[in-house]
Residue frames as a rotation matrix with the C-alpha (Angstrom) as fourth column:
UNK 1
0.573 0.819 0.000 0.00
0.819 -0.573 0.000 0.00
0.000 0.000 -1.000 0.00
UNK 2
-0.117 -0.620 0.776 1.38
0.552 -0.690 -0.468 3.40
0.825 0.374 0.423 -0.96
UNK 3
-0.337 -0.076 -0.938 2.21
0.900 -0.318 -0.298 5.80
-0.276 -0.945 0.176 1.86
UNK 4
-0.217 0.360 0.908 -0.19
0.613 -0.673 0.413 8.47
0.760 0.646 -0.075 0.65
UNK 5
-0.581 0.113 -0.806 -0.89
0.650 -0.532 -0.543 11.72
-0.490 -0.839 0.235 2.45
UNK 6
0.382 0.758 0.529 -3.65
0.907 -0.417 -0.059 14.21
0.176 0.502 -0.847 1.78
UNK 7
-0.207 -0.388 0.898 -3.13
0.276 -0.904 -0.326 17.95
0.939 0.181 0.294 1.54
UNK 8
0.631 0.527 0.569 -5.00
-0.399 -0.408 0.821 18.33
0.665 -0.746 -0.047 4.83
UNK 9
0.893 -0.334 -0.303 -2.69
0.450 0.655 0.606 15.83
-0.004 -0.678 0.735 6.56
UNK 10
-0.042 -0.962 0.269 0.44
0.902 -0.152 -0.404 17.51
0.429 0.226 0.875 5.27
UNK 11
-0.016 0.096 0.995 -0.86
-0.068 -0.993 0.095 20.94
0.998 -0.066 0.022 6.30
UNK 12
0.922 0.367 0.123 -1.59
-0.169 0.098 0.981 19.60
0.347 -0.925 0.152 9.79
UNK 13
0.583 -0.775 -0.242 1.96
0.811 0.542 0.220 18.25
-0.039 -0.325 0.945 10.01
UNK 14
-0.214 -0.621 0.754 3.36
0.571 -0.706 -0.419 21.61
0.792 0.341 0.506 8.89
UNK 15
0.374 0.429 0.823 1.36
-0.388 -0.733 0.558 23.38
0.843 -0.528 -0.108 11.59
UNK 16
0.981 -0.042 -0.187 2.51
0.181 0.535 0.825 20.84
0.066 -0.843 0.533 14.17
UNK 17
0.231 -0.972 0.044 6.16
0.942 0.213 -0.259 21.23
0.242 0.101 0.965 13.13
UNK 18
-0.491 -0.418 0.764 5.98
0.368 -0.895 -0.252 25.03
0.789 0.158 0.594 13.30
UNK 19
-0.576 0.374 -0.727 3.64
0.777 -0.025 -0.629 25.17
-0.253 -0.927 -0.276 16.33
UNK 20
-0.953 0.247 -0.177 1.23
-0.291 -0.909 0.299 27.28
-0.087 0.336 0.938 14.28
UNK 21
-0.655 0.733 -0.183 -2.03
0.511 0.608 0.608 25.56
0.557 0.304 -0.773 15.06
UNK 22
-0.551 0.430 -0.715 -3.43
0.656 -0.307 -0.690 28.10
-0.516 -0.849 -0.113 17.51
UNK 23
0.483 0.873 0.067 -6.12
0.760 -0.380 -0.527 30.67
-0.434 0.305 -0.847 16.78
UNK 24
0.580 -0.319 -0.750 -3.74
-0.281 -0.942 0.183 33.59
-0.765 0.104 -0.636 16.31
UNK 25
-0.505 -0.851 0.145 -1.36
-0.201 0.279 0.939 31.48
-0.840 0.445 -0.312 14.20
UNK 26
-0.324 0.435 0.840 -4.10
0.829 0.559 0.030 30.31
-0.456 0.706 -0.542 11.85
UNK 27
0.790 0.538 -0.294 -5.11
0.365 -0.798 -0.480 33.92
-0.493 0.272 -0.827 11.32
UNK 28
0.276 -0.788 -0.551 -1.52
-0.572 -0.595 0.565 34.87
-0.772 0.159 -0.615 10.57
UNK 29
-0.815 -0.540 -0.211 -0.97
-0.514 0.507 0.692 31.76
-0.266 0.672 -0.691 8.43
UNK 30
0.191 0.980 0.054 -4.33
-0.805 0.188 -0.563 30.86
-0.562 0.064 0.824 6.86
UNK 31
0.295 -0.013 0.956 -4.86
0.168 0.985 -0.039 27.54
-0.941 0.172 0.292 5.13
UNK 32
0.983 0.109 0.147 -4.56
0.163 -0.157 -0.974 29.15
-0.083 0.982 -0.172 1.70
UNK 33
0.513 -0.858 0.009 -1.05
-0.849 -0.509 -0.140 30.38
0.125 0.064 -0.990 2.54
UNK 34
-0.042 -0.515 0.856 -0.01
-0.594 0.702 0.393 27.00
-0.803 -0.492 -0.336 3.95
UNK 35
0.632 0.343 0.695 -1.36
0.305 0.714 -0.630 25.26
-0.712 0.610 0.347 0.86
UNK 36
0.935 -0.335 -0.119 0.71
-0.282 -0.497 -0.821 27.58
0.216 0.801 -0.559 -1.32
UNK 37
0.134 -0.924 0.357 3.85
-0.970 -0.048 0.240 26.78
-0.204 -0.378 -0.903 0.70
UNK 38
0.109 -0.027 0.994 3.12
-0.189 0.981 0.047 23.06
-0.976 -0.193 0.102 0.40
UNK 39
0.888 0.257 0.381 2.67
0.308 0.282 -0.909 23.24
-0.341 0.924 0.172 -3.36
UNK 40
0.649 -0.752 -0.114 5.93
-0.721 -0.561 -0.406 25.16
0.241 0.346 -0.907 -3.63
UNK 41
-0.072 -0.655 0.752 7.53
-0.780 0.507 0.367 22.33
-0.622 -0.560 -0.547 -1.69
UNK 42
0.522 0.323 0.789 6.02
0.200 0.853 -0.482 19.78
-0.829 0.409 0.381 -4.07
UNK 43
0.980 -0.165 -0.107 7.55
-0.160 -0.349 -0.923 21.73
0.115 0.923 -0.368 -6.95
UNK 44
0.218 -0.955 0.200 10.97
-0.976 -0.214 0.044 21.60
0.001 -0.204 -0.979 -5.32
UNK 45
-0.036 -0.179 0.983 10.68
-0.385 0.910 0.151 17.87
-0.922 -0.373 -0.102 -4.65
UNK 46
0.827 0.408 0.386 9.55
0.205 0.420 -0.884 17.27
-0.523 0.810 0.264 -8.24
UNK 47
0.758 -0.599 -0.257 12.59
-0.608 -0.509 -0.609 19.16
0.234 0.618 -0.751 -9.56
UNK 48
-0.112 -0.847 0.520 14.99
-0.918 0.289 0.273 17.05
-0.381 -0.447 -0.809 -7.51
UNK 49
0.133 0.242 0.961 13.35
-0.078 0.969 -0.233 13.75
-0.988 -0.044 0.148 -8.45
UNK 50
0.881 0.320 0.349 13.18
0.301 0.191 -0.934 14.53
-0.366 0.928 0.072 -12.15
UNK 51
0.651 -0.731 -0.203 16.62
-0.744 -0.563 -0.359 16.15
0.148 0.385 -0.911 -12.39
UNK 52
-0.019 -0.699 0.714 18.34
-0.742 0.489 0.459 13.19
-0.670 -0.521 -0.528 -10.75
UNK 53
-0.910 -0.148 0.388 16.97
0.136 0.778 0.614 10.55
-0.393 0.611 -0.687 -13.13
UNK 54
-0.721 0.621 -0.306 14.20
-0.665 -0.745 0.054 12.12
-0.194 0.242 0.950 -15.21
UNK 55
-0.257 0.676 -0.691 12.39
-0.714 0.349 0.607 9.11
0.651 0.649 0.393 -16.64
UNK 56
-0.793 -0.173 -0.585 12.29
0.135 0.885 -0.445 6.96
0.594 -0.432 -0.678 -13.50
UNK 57
-0.822 0.457 -0.339 9.58
0.357 -0.049 -0.933 8.68
-0.443 -0.888 -0.123 -11.45
UNK 58
0.159 0.883 -0.441 7.35
0.003 -0.447 -0.894 10.72
-0.987 0.141 -0.073 -13.71
UNK 59
-0.886 -0.464 -0.028 7.00
-0.060 0.054 0.997 9.86
-0.461 0.884 -0.076 -17.38
UNK 60
0.267 0.964 0.000 4.29
-0.035 0.009 -0.999 10.54
-0.963 0.267 0.037 -19.92
UNK 61
-0.789 -0.475 0.391 4.01
0.373 0.135 0.918 10.18
-0.489 0.870 0.070 -23.66
UNK 62
0.235 0.850 -0.471 2.00
-0.201 -0.431 -0.879 11.76
-0.951 0.302 0.070 -26.43
UNK 63
-0.110 -0.186 0.976 1.55
0.825 0.531 0.195 11.04
-0.555 0.827 0.095 -30.12
UNK 64
-0.113 0.018 -0.993 2.22
-0.390 -0.921 0.028 13.58
-0.914 0.390 0.111 -32.86
UNK 65
0.223 0.240 0.945 0.75
0.754 0.572 -0.323 12.92
-0.618 0.784 -0.054 -36.28
UNK 66
-0.649 -0.602 -0.464 2.54
0.196 -0.723 0.663 14.95
-0.735 0.340 0.587 -38.92
UNK 67
0.652 0.758 -0.011 0.89
0.273 -0.249 -0.929 16.92
-0.707 0.603 -0.369 -41.68
UNK 68
0.095 -0.642 0.761 2.59
0.991 0.133 -0.011 17.24
-0.094 0.755 0.649 -45.04
UNK 69
-0.006 -0.215 0.977 4.26
0.509 -0.841 -0.182 20.64
0.861 0.496 0.114 -45.30
UNK 70
0.736 0.281 0.616 3.95
-0.360 -0.608 0.708 21.42
0.573 -0.743 -0.346 -41.55
UNK 71
-0.103 -0.907 -0.408 7.05
0.139 0.393 -0.909 21.32
0.985 -0.150 0.086 -39.34
UNK 72
-0.848 -0.228 0.478 5.81
-0.364 -0.404 -0.839 22.74
0.385 -0.886 0.260 -36.01
UNK 73
-0.008 0.827 -0.562 3.50
0.240 0.547 0.802 20.96
0.971 -0.129 -0.203 -33.56
UNK 74
0.276 0.215 0.937 2.14
-0.723 -0.596 0.350 21.89
0.633 -0.774 -0.009 -30.13
UNK 75
-0.784 -0.524 -0.333 3.57
-0.098 0.634 -0.767 20.27
0.613 -0.569 -0.549 -27.00
UNK 76
-0.014 0.803 -0.595 1.20
0.734 0.413 0.540 18.86
0.679 -0.429 -0.595 -24.36
UNK 77
0.535 0.305 0.788 -0.09
-0.171 -0.874 0.455 21.40
0.828 -0.378 -0.415 -21.78
UNK 78
0.963 -0.143 0.230 1.65
-0.207 0.159 0.965 19.52
-0.175 -0.977 0.124 -18.94
UNK 79
0.645 -0.765 0.007 5.01
0.492 0.408 -0.769 19.31
0.585 0.499 0.639 -20.74
UNK 80
0.864 -0.467 -0.187 8.02
-0.059 -0.463 0.884 19.93
-0.500 -0.753 -0.428 -18.49
UNK 81
0.006 -0.866 -0.501 11.05
-0.879 -0.243 0.410 18.48
-0.476 0.438 -0.763 -20.27
UNK 82
0.651 0.281 -0.706 11.75
-0.717 0.535 -0.448 16.03
0.252 0.797 0.549 -23.03
UNK 83
0.317 -0.527 0.789 13.20
-0.350 0.708 0.613 12.54
-0.882 -0.470 0.040 -22.66
UNK 84
-0.752 -0.565 0.339 13.15
0.121 0.387 0.914 11.28
-0.647 0.729 -0.223 -26.26
UNK 85
0.217 0.777 -0.591 11.37
-0.713 -0.288 -0.640 11.51
-0.667 0.560 0.492 -29.61
UNK 86
-0.704 -0.391 0.593 10.90
0.148 0.736 0.661 8.71
-0.695 0.553 -0.460 -32.09
UNK 87
-0.063 0.631 -0.773 9.22
-0.836 -0.456 -0.305 8.76
-0.545 0.627 0.556 -35.48
UNK 88
-0.274 0.068 0.959 7.67
0.334 0.942 0.029 5.98
-0.902 0.328 -0.281 -37.54
UNK 89
0.225 0.275 -0.935 7.77
-0.747 -0.568 -0.347 6.59
-0.626 0.776 0.078 -41.29
UNK 90
0.228 -0.062 -0.972 7.40
-0.876 0.421 -0.233 4.11
0.424 0.905 0.042 -44.13
UNK 91
0.842 0.242 -0.483 7.32
-0.068 0.934 0.349 1.23
0.536 -0.261 0.803 -41.66
UNK 92
-0.057 -0.931 -0.361 10.60
0.660 0.236 -0.714 2.21
0.749 -0.278 0.601 -39.97
UNK 93
0.939 0.315 -0.137 10.94
0.299 -0.549 0.780 3.70
0.171 -0.774 -0.610 -36.49
UNK 94
-0.040 -0.979 0.199 13.89
0.632 -0.179 -0.754 6.01
0.774 0.096 0.626 -35.86
UNK 95
0.331 0.006 -0.944 15.09
0.873 -0.383 0.303 8.05
-0.359 -0.924 -0.132 -32.89
UNK 96
0.668 -0.039 0.743 15.28
0.425 -0.799 -0.425 11.77
0.611 0.599 -0.517 -33.64
UNK 97
-0.170 -0.782 -0.600 18.22
0.980 -0.197 -0.022 13.89
-0.101 -0.592 0.800 -32.53
UNK 98
0.630 0.402 -0.665 18.15
0.444 -0.889 -0.117 17.59
-0.638 -0.221 -0.738 -31.73
UNK 99
0.326 -0.524 0.787 19.48
0.833 -0.234 -0.501 19.94
0.447 0.819 0.360 -34.38
UNK 100
-0.333 -0.498 -0.801 21.65
0.736 -0.668 0.109 22.97
-0.590 -0.553 0.589 -33.65
UNK 101
0.492 0.656 -0.572 20.44
0.211 -0.727 -0.653 26.38
-0.845 0.201 -0.496 -34.74
UNK 102
-0.190 -0.625 -0.758 23.26
-0.675 -0.478 0.563 26.80
-0.713 0.618 -0.331 -37.25
UNK 103
-0.895 -0.093 0.437 21.98
0.185 0.814 0.551 23.64
-0.407 0.573 -0.711 -38.97
UNK 104
-0.075 0.997 -0.031 18.44
0.342 -0.004 -0.940 24.98
-0.937 -0.081 -0.341 -39.39
UNK 105
0.038 0.127 -0.991 19.03
-0.722 -0.682 -0.115 26.94
-0.691 0.720 0.066 -42.64
UNK 106
-0.738 -0.359 -0.571 20.12
-0.667 0.518 0.536 23.86
0.103 0.776 -0.622 -44.54
UNK 107
-0.883 0.431 0.186 17.49
0.327 0.850 -0.413 21.63
-0.336 -0.304 -0.891 -42.91
UNK 108
0.040 0.966 -0.254 14.69
0.421 -0.247 -0.873 24.03
-0.906 -0.072 -0.417 -43.86
UNK 109
-0.566 -0.326 -0.757 16.03
-0.482 -0.614 0.625 25.14
-0.668 0.719 0.190 -47.26
UNK 110
0.479 0.849 0.224 13.28
-0.277 0.389 -0.879 24.38
-0.833 0.359 0.421 -49.83
UNK 111
0.528 -0.337 -0.779 15.94
-0.840 -0.076 -0.537 24.19
0.122 0.938 -0.323 -52.55
UNK 112
-0.587 -0.772 0.245 17.60
-0.804 0.590 -0.069 21.25
-0.091 -0.237 -0.967 -50.82
UNK 113
0.032 0.586 -0.810 16.42
-0.597 0.661 0.455 17.79
0.802 0.469 0.370 -51.80
UNK 114
-0.711 -0.150 0.688 15.17
-0.671 0.440 -0.597 15.67
-0.213 -0.885 -0.413 -48.86
UNK 115
-0.886 0.390 -0.250 13.05
0.262 0.867 0.425 12.55
0.382 0.311 -0.870 -48.64
UNK 116
-0.163 0.861 0.481 10.43
-0.467 -0.497 0.732 14.40
0.869 -0.106 0.483 -46.59
UNK 117
0.583 0.267 -0.767 11.06
0.485 0.643 0.593 12.27
0.652 -0.717 0.246 -43.50
UNK 118
0.633 -0.349 0.691 12.19
-0.614 -0.770 0.174 14.32
0.471 -0.535 -0.701 -40.46
UNK 119
0.399 -0.530 -0.748 15.28
0.556 0.789 -0.262 13.11
0.729 -0.311 0.610 -38.62
UNK 120
-0.784 -0.606 -0.137 15.88
0.481 -0.453 -0.750 16.08
0.392 -0.654 0.647 -36.31
UNK 121
0.434 0.900 -0.051 13.85
0.729 -0.318 0.606 18.17
0.530 -0.300 -0.793 -33.88
UNK 122
-0.809 -0.582 0.083 14.13
0.359 -0.601 -0.715 21.21
0.466 -0.548 0.695 -31.66
UNK 123
0.017 0.788 -0.616 11.93
0.988 -0.109 -0.112 22.54
-0.156 -0.606 -0.780 -28.87
UNK 124
-0.778 -0.182 0.602 10.69
0.366 -0.909 0.200 26.02
0.510 0.376 0.773 -29.72
UNK 125
-0.632 0.538 0.558 8.72
-0.734 -0.647 -0.208 27.54
0.249 -0.541 0.804 -26.83
UNK 126
-0.150 0.683 0.715 5.48
-0.629 0.492 -0.602 25.57
-0.763 -0.540 0.356 -26.46
UNK 127
0.830 0.405 -0.382 6.08
-0.541 0.425 -0.725 23.72
-0.131 0.809 0.573 -29.73
UNK 128
0.029 -0.824 0.566 8.37
0.065 0.566 0.822 21.13
-0.997 0.013 0.070 -31.22
UNK 129
0.475 0.043 -0.879 9.78
-0.814 -0.358 -0.457 21.57
-0.335 0.933 -0.135 -34.72
UNK 130
0.367 -0.313 0.876 10.56
0.268 0.937 0.222 18.56
-0.891 0.153 0.428 -36.89
UNK 131
0.525 -0.283 -0.802 13.04
-0.785 -0.525 -0.329 18.98
-0.328 0.803 -0.498 -39.73
UNK 132
-0.996 0.093 0.014 13.33
-0.041 -0.570 0.821 18.40
0.084 0.817 0.571 -42.61
UNK 133
-0.420 0.907 0.031 9.69
-0.842 -0.376 -0.387 19.40
-0.340 -0.189 0.921 -42.97
UNK 134
-0.419 0.304 0.856 7.48
0.087 0.951 -0.296 16.29
-0.904 -0.049 -0.425 -43.14
UNK 135
-0.771 0.135 -0.622 6.41
-0.634 -0.247 0.733 15.39
-0.055 0.960 0.276 -46.64
UNK 136
-0.360 0.673 -0.646 3.73
-0.086 0.665 0.741 12.96
0.929 0.322 -0.182 -45.54
UNK 137
0.532 0.614 0.583 1.70
-0.706 -0.059 0.706 11.61
0.468 -0.787 0.401 -42.63
UNK 138
-0.279 -0.684 -0.674 3.99
0.072 0.685 -0.725 10.02
0.958 -0.251 -0.142 -40.06
UNK 139
0.811 0.576 -0.104 3.59
0.092 0.051 0.995 9.14
0.578 -0.816 -0.012 -36.40
UNK 140
-0.307 -0.920 0.242 5.89
-0.145 -0.206 -0.968 10.50
0.941 -0.332 -0.070 -33.73
UNK 141
0.639 0.436 -0.633 6.01
0.546 0.322 0.773 9.63
0.542 -0.840 -0.032 -30.03
UNK 142
-0.062 -0.602 0.796 7.23
-0.385 -0.722 -0.576 12.14
0.921 -0.342 -0.187 -27.48
UNK 143
0.333 0.049 -0.942 8.34
0.784 0.541 0.305 10.77
0.524 -0.840 0.142 -24.12
UNK 144
-0.236 -0.350 0.907 8.44
-0.066 -0.925 -0.374 13.57
0.970 -0.148 0.195 -21.58
UNK 145
-0.707 0.014 -0.707 8.38
0.703 0.130 -0.699 14.45
0.082 -0.991 -0.102 -17.90
UNK 146
0.160 0.850 0.501 5.10
0.617 -0.483 0.622 16.19
0.771 0.210 -0.602 -17.02
UNK 147
-0.510 -0.216 0.833 4.76
-0.396 -0.801 -0.450 19.18
0.764 -0.559 0.322 -14.75
UNK 148
-0.919 0.187 -0.347 3.58
0.391 0.552 -0.737 18.36
0.053 -0.813 -0.580 -11.21
UNK 149
-0.087 0.965 0.246 -0.11
0.440 -0.184 0.879 18.64
0.894 0.184 -0.409 -10.43
UNK 150
-0.712 -0.134 0.690 -1.06
-0.429 -0.694 -0.578 21.18
0.556 -0.707 0.436 -7.80
UNK 151
-0.617 0.535 -0.577 -2.89
0.760 0.595 -0.261 19.93
0.204 -0.600 -0.774 -4.74
UNK 152
-0.713 0.368 0.597 -6.00
-0.096 -0.894 0.437 22.08
0.695 0.254 0.673 -4.72
UNK 153
0.343 0.852 0.396 -8.31
-0.620 -0.112 0.777 20.58
0.706 -0.512 0.489 -2.10
UNK 154
0.051 -0.356 0.933 -7.90
-0.988 0.119 0.099 18.95
-0.146 -0.927 -0.346 1.28
UNK 155
0.665 0.290 0.688 -8.70
-0.285 0.950 -0.125 15.48
-0.690 -0.113 0.715 -0.05
UNK 156
0.721 -0.479 -0.501 -6.01
-0.542 0.062 -0.838 15.64
0.433 0.876 -0.215 -2.76
UNK 157
0.858 -0.396 0.328 -3.50
0.015 0.656 0.754 12.85
-0.514 -0.642 0.569 -2.17
UNK 158
0.460 -0.807 -0.370 0.20
-0.822 -0.228 -0.522 12.46
0.337 0.544 -0.768 -2.86
UNK 159
0.875 -0.305 -0.376 2.29
0.346 0.937 0.044 9.29
0.339 -0.168 0.926 -2.88
UNK 160
0.861 -0.493 0.127 5.02
-0.468 -0.669 0.577 10.31
-0.199 -0.556 -0.807 -0.46
UNK 161
0.523 -0.694 -0.495 7.51
-0.185 0.474 -0.861 7.72
0.832 0.542 0.119 -1.84
UNK 162
0.115 -0.426 -0.897 8.40
0.779 0.599 -0.184 6.21
0.616 -0.678 0.401 1.50
UNK 163
0.662 0.367 -0.654 7.44
0.727 -0.526 0.441 9.35
-0.182 -0.767 -0.615 3.43
UNK 164
-0.492 -0.776 0.394 9.38
0.846 -0.533 0.006 11.97
0.206 0.337 0.919 1.54
UNK 165
0.497 0.700 0.512 6.76
0.464 -0.714 0.525 14.35
0.733 -0.023 -0.680 2.87
UNK 166
0.431 -0.475 -0.767 9.39
0.785 -0.221 0.579 15.10
-0.444 -0.852 0.278 5.53
UNK 167
-0.670 -0.689 0.278 11.08
0.726 -0.528 0.441 17.19
-0.157 0.497 0.853 2.85
UNK 168
-0.218 0.694 0.686 7.78
0.530 -0.506 0.681 18.87
0.820 0.512 -0.257 1.94
UNK 169
0.710 0.505 -0.491 7.03
0.662 -0.240 0.710 19.68
0.241 -0.829 -0.504 5.59
UNK 170
0.029 -0.795 -0.606 10.48
0.786 -0.356 0.505 21.17
-0.618 -0.491 0.615 6.19
UNK 171
-0.737 -0.312 0.600 10.35
0.658 -0.532 0.532 23.19
0.153 0.787 0.598 2.96
UNK 172
0.082 0.868 0.489 6.88
0.483 -0.464 0.742 24.58
0.872 0.175 -0.457 3.65
UNK 173
0.632 0.159 -0.759 7.65
0.775 -0.132 0.618 25.24
-0.002 -0.978 -0.207 7.32
UNK 174
-0.440 -0.883 -0.161 10.58
0.865 -0.465 0.189 27.46
-0.242 -0.056 0.969 6.37
UNK 175
-0.456 0.353 0.817 8.17
0.388 -0.748 0.539 29.98
0.801 0.563 0.204 4.80
UNK 176
0.665 0.737 -0.117 6.20
0.380 -0.200 0.903 30.17
0.643 -0.645 -0.413 8.04
UNK 177
0.354 -0.618 -0.702 9.38
0.894 0.003 0.448 30.53
-0.275 -0.786 0.554 10.10
UNK 178
-0.672 -0.628 0.393 10.64
0.726 -0.663 0.182 33.36
0.146 0.407 0.902 7.90
UNK 179
-0.068 0.738 0.671 7.30
0.262 -0.636 0.726 35.19
0.963 0.225 -0.150 8.05
UNK 180
0.867 0.398 -0.298 7.35
0.349 -0.059 0.935 34.89
0.355 -0.915 -0.190 11.85
UNK 181
0.371 -0.839 0.398 11.02
-0.604 -0.544 -0.583 35.96
0.706 -0.024 -0.708 11.94
UNK 182
0.812 -0.127 0.570 11.75
-0.386 0.615 0.687 32.75
-0.438 -0.778 0.451 13.81
UNK 183
0.392 -0.726 -0.565 15.30
-0.873 -0.100 -0.477 32.50
0.290 0.681 -0.673 12.57
UNK 184
-0.482 -0.538 0.692 16.21
-0.735 0.678 0.016 29.50
-0.478 -0.501 -0.722 14.72
UNK 185
0.216 0.651 0.728 13.37
0.007 0.745 -0.667 27.48
-0.976 0.149 0.157 13.21
UNK 186
0.866 0.077 -0.494 14.22
-0.464 -0.243 -0.852 28.76
-0.185 0.967 -0.174 9.73
UNK 187
-0.092 -0.983 -0.159 17.81
-0.992 0.104 -0.071 27.56
0.086 0.152 -0.985 10.19
UNK 188
-0.432 0.006 0.902 16.61
-0.382 0.905 -0.189 24.18
-0.817 -0.426 -0.389 11.41
UNK 189
0.650 0.735 0.196 14.33
-0.064 0.310 -0.949 23.86
-0.757 0.604 0.248 8.39
UNK 190
0.616 -0.492 -0.615 17.16
-0.783 -0.302 -0.544 24.78
0.082 0.817 -0.571 6.02
UNK 191
-0.450 -0.834 0.320 19.46
-0.866 0.495 0.070 22.18
-0.217 -0.245 -0.945 7.62
UNK 192
-0.157 0.485 0.860 16.76
-0.115 0.856 -0.503 19.52
-0.981 -0.178 -0.079 7.38
UNK 193
0.828 0.447 -0.339 16.04
-0.339 -0.084 -0.937 20.38
-0.448 0.890 0.082 3.75
UNK 194
0.209 -0.842 -0.498 19.72
-0.953 -0.060 -0.298 19.99
0.221 0.537 -0.814 2.84
UNK 195
-0.567 -0.390 0.726 19.95
-0.628 0.775 -0.075 16.74
-0.533 -0.498 -0.684 4.80
UNK 196
0.155 0.756 0.636 16.90
0.017 0.642 -0.766 15.30
-0.988 0.129 0.087 3.08
UNK 197
0.574 0.050 -0.817 17.94
-0.750 -0.370 -0.549 16.54
-0.329 0.928 -0.175 -0.38
UNK 198
-0.490 -0.836 -0.250 20.76
-0.872 0.467 0.147 14.00
-0.006 0.290 -0.957 -0.55
UNK 199
-0.634 0.328 0.700 18.37
-0.058 0.883 -0.467 11.23
-0.771 -0.337 -0.541 0.49
UNK 200
0.482 0.852 -0.205 15.85
-0.224 -0.106 -0.969 12.30
-0.847 0.513 0.140 -2.15
UNK 201
0.260 -0.469 -0.844 18.54
-0.964 -0.179 -0.197 12.25
-0.059 0.865 -0.498 -4.84
UNK 202
-0.780 -0.567 0.264 19.67
-0.575 0.817 0.053 8.78
-0.246 -0.110 -0.963 -3.76
UNK 203
-0.228 0.802 0.553 16.09
0.098 0.584 -0.806 7.48
-0.969 -0.130 -0.212 -3.90
UNK 204
0.581 0.482 -0.657 15.57
-0.526 -0.394 -0.754 9.09
-0.621 0.783 0.025 -7.31
UNK 205
-0.017 -0.708 -0.706 18.67
-0.995 0.082 -0.057 7.48
0.098 0.702 -0.706 -8.80
UNK 206
-0.837 -0.484 0.254 18.17
-0.532 0.829 -0.173 4.03
-0.127 -0.280 -0.952 -7.27
UNK 207
0.114 0.979 0.170 14.73
-0.864 0.182 -0.469 2.96
-0.490 -0.093 0.866 -8.44
UNK 208
0.806 0.123 -0.579 15.94
-0.477 0.715 -0.511 0.42
0.352 0.688 0.635 -11.01
UNK 209
0.275 -0.695 0.664 18.03
-0.755 0.271 0.597 -2.12
-0.595 -0.665 -0.451 -9.10
UNK 210
0.637 0.084 0.766 17.92
0.202 0.941 -0.271 -4.65
-0.744 0.327 0.582 -11.92
UNK 211
0.497 -0.391 0.775 19.54
0.859 0.090 -0.505 -2.86
0.127 0.916 0.380 -14.87
UNK 212
0.262 -0.472 -0.841 22.30
0.384 -0.749 0.540 -0.39
-0.885 -0.464 -0.015 -14.00
UNK 213
0.786 -0.021 -0.618 23.47
-0.491 -0.630 -0.602 2.10
-0.376 0.777 -0.505 -16.64
UNK 214
0.244 -0.699 0.672 25.81
0.427 0.700 0.572 0.53
-0.871 0.147 0.469 -19.16
UNK 215
-0.402 -0.450 -0.797 27.77
-0.590 -0.538 0.602 1.30
-0.700 0.712 -0.049 -22.29
UNK 216
0.520 0.600 0.608 25.98
0.199 0.607 -0.769 0.27
-0.830 0.521 0.196 -25.48
UNK 217
-0.637 -0.750 -0.176 28.03
-0.115 -0.133 0.984 -0.32
-0.762 0.648 -0.002 -28.63
UNK 218
0.418 0.873 0.252 25.89
0.278 0.142 -0.950 0.51
-0.865 0.467 -0.183 -31.65
UNK 219
-0.808 -0.539 0.237 26.42
0.385 -0.180 0.905 0.76
-0.445 0.823 0.353 -35.37
UNK 220
0.328 0.941 -0.076 24.10
0.599 -0.270 -0.754 3.30
-0.730 0.202 -0.653 -37.00
UNK 221
-0.218 -0.285 0.933 24.01
0.901 -0.427 0.080 5.46
0.376 0.858 0.350 -40.06
UNK 222
-0.608 0.009 -0.794 24.28
0.444 -0.825 -0.350 9.16
-0.658 -0.565 0.498 -39.23
UNK 223
0.291 0.852 -0.436 22.12
0.095 -0.479 -0.872 11.83
-0.952 0.213 -0.221 -40.84
UNK 224
0.110 -0.312 -0.944 24.34
-0.905 -0.424 0.034 11.84
-0.411 0.850 -0.329 -43.93
UNK 225
0.863 0.349 -0.365 24.12
-0.476 0.803 -0.358 8.06
0.168 0.483 0.859 -44.39
UNK 226
-0.103 -0.967 -0.232 27.61
-0.631 0.244 -0.737 7.30
0.769 0.070 -0.635 -43.09
UNK 227
0.630 0.256 -0.733 28.10
0.289 0.799 0.527 4.26
0.721 -0.544 0.430 -40.88
UNK 228
-0.176 -0.667 0.724 29.36
-0.569 -0.531 -0.628 5.34
0.803 -0.522 -0.287 -37.51
UNK 229
-0.181 0.045 -0.982 29.91
0.646 0.758 -0.084 3.66
0.741 -0.650 -0.166 -34.18
UNK 230
0.059 0.281 0.958 28.25
-0.499 -0.823 0.272 5.23
0.865 -0.494 0.092 -31.18
UNK 231
-0.618 -0.258 -0.742 29.11
0.514 0.582 -0.630 4.46
0.595 -0.771 -0.227 -27.59
UNK 232
0.080 0.718 0.692 26.30
-0.389 -0.616 0.685 5.19
0.918 -0.324 0.230 -25.14
């Protein structure tokens, strides 16, 4: 059973940790403020978990169907950062690589002869651009890390991942301590946050105990058709 906690439970723990459960304290730190601090803490925890090993904790995918003559497509609303892009064209699936901006003129030059199958991409604001411009209907799959969902009501639940809500409580409590000018508590919160950060990073990196990272020796044709060896 997952060690879930609701927003109400986490807020209660924050108030207990900061001794801010009394009448005067709840006026000074209303639930709306505490909820905002907690969601900020969730954002921080999400950044650590997804920066350490992005695809191990939060991963989503979406399908992009190309249109002939169109190179730019909208990213999902919850898009945070990209893990990989693959494209299936003419019965073959290939992994797309990001192009550099100095390569764009030649990749988008209408005078240059291409097969019409994209083999590069680049994120452009809230869109992804595929180049060379698709010349037909192909299917692409974007694997990405989504943005965290905000806890908006007391019954909203969060899987604490073996009670990592300790980090959330310390992070949110620091805002209350600073507002109250309780510098001793603020320092304690900061120390606890730093102590827990290392533990969070270790947990984030150690989810897959079966298949550790390894070097992969591959032979592939590069974008110019040359056979090259890639070590990954």
